[in-house]
C-alpha positions, 0 to 999 in steps of 0.5 A, spaced: 500 500 500 502 506 497 500 512 502 501 520 501 499 526 506 500 533 505 498 539 509 498 546 506 496 553 507 493 556 501 491 564 500 484 561 498 477 560 501 475 553 503 469 554 498 473 556 493 478 550 494 472 545 495 469 547 488 475 546 484 476 539 487 468 537 487 468 539 479 470 532 477 468 533 470 473 539 469 479 535 471 481 534 464 482 541 463 488 542 468 490 535 471 496 532 468 494 525 465 487 525 466 484 524 459 477 524 461 472 524 467 464 524 467 459 523 472 455 517 471 450 517 477 448 522 482 445 522 489 446 530 489 451 535 488 456 533 493 455 525 492 456 521 486 460 516 482 465 518 476 468 515 471 476 517 470 481 515 465 488 516 466 494 515 462 501 516 461 505 514 455 502 507 453 498 506 459 491 508 460 487 506 465 479 507 467 476 507 473 470 509 477 470 513 484 465 514 489 465 521 491 462 523 498 462 530 500 460 535 506 460 542 502 466 546 503 469 541 509 471 535 506 471 530 500 472 523 500 473 519 494 474 511 493 475 507 487 469 502 486 472 499 480 478 499 475 485 497 476 486 499 484 485 494 489 484 500 493 484 507 492 482 512 497 483 520 497 481 525 502 481 532 502 479 537 508 478 544 508 479 549 514 478 556 513 484 560 517 481 567 516 477 570 510 482 569 505 486 563 507 485 555 508 489 549 511 488 544 506 489 537 508 490 531 502 491 524 504 491 518 499 492 511 499 492 506 493 494 499 491 493 496 484 490 489 483 496 487 479 503 486 481 506 488 475 501 495 475 503 496 482 511 496 480 510 500 474 505 505 476 506 505 483 512 510 483 509 514 477 502 515 481 506 518 487 509 523 482 502 524 479 500 525 486 505 531 487 503 534 480 496 533 481 496 537 488 500 543 484 495 543 478 489 544 483 493 550 486 494 553 479 487 552 478 485 556 484 490 561 481 487 561 474 480 561 477 480 566 483 486 571 482 
């Protein structure tokens, strides 16, 4: 099982950051290696299943995640089908003041296939770091 955890303070509100993370259908516009994303079933605006295709060089993988969220506070996403034995990511947003928010991001993942885990495991960690950077850049693009 691969794990990553990050806590950072950003000059945006929890609502602004939450809105970027929950907008799964916009991911291909700014997330590296996200080739497509689509909401496939919806309970409400904050709880839904989404299909995502990620790719790097000759490897493309499609998976479905269930997203469960509490508006402007937290977002949990976990894989319910695809190449992952487990994939669980959690975002938590805590406003520090009117223009700063502490963001905590945790992710744990393991591929079903030993081969994919060896090939993609380290790449996935690099992708996670780039992904966090991409979310921050998206916030600057939308709100600054």
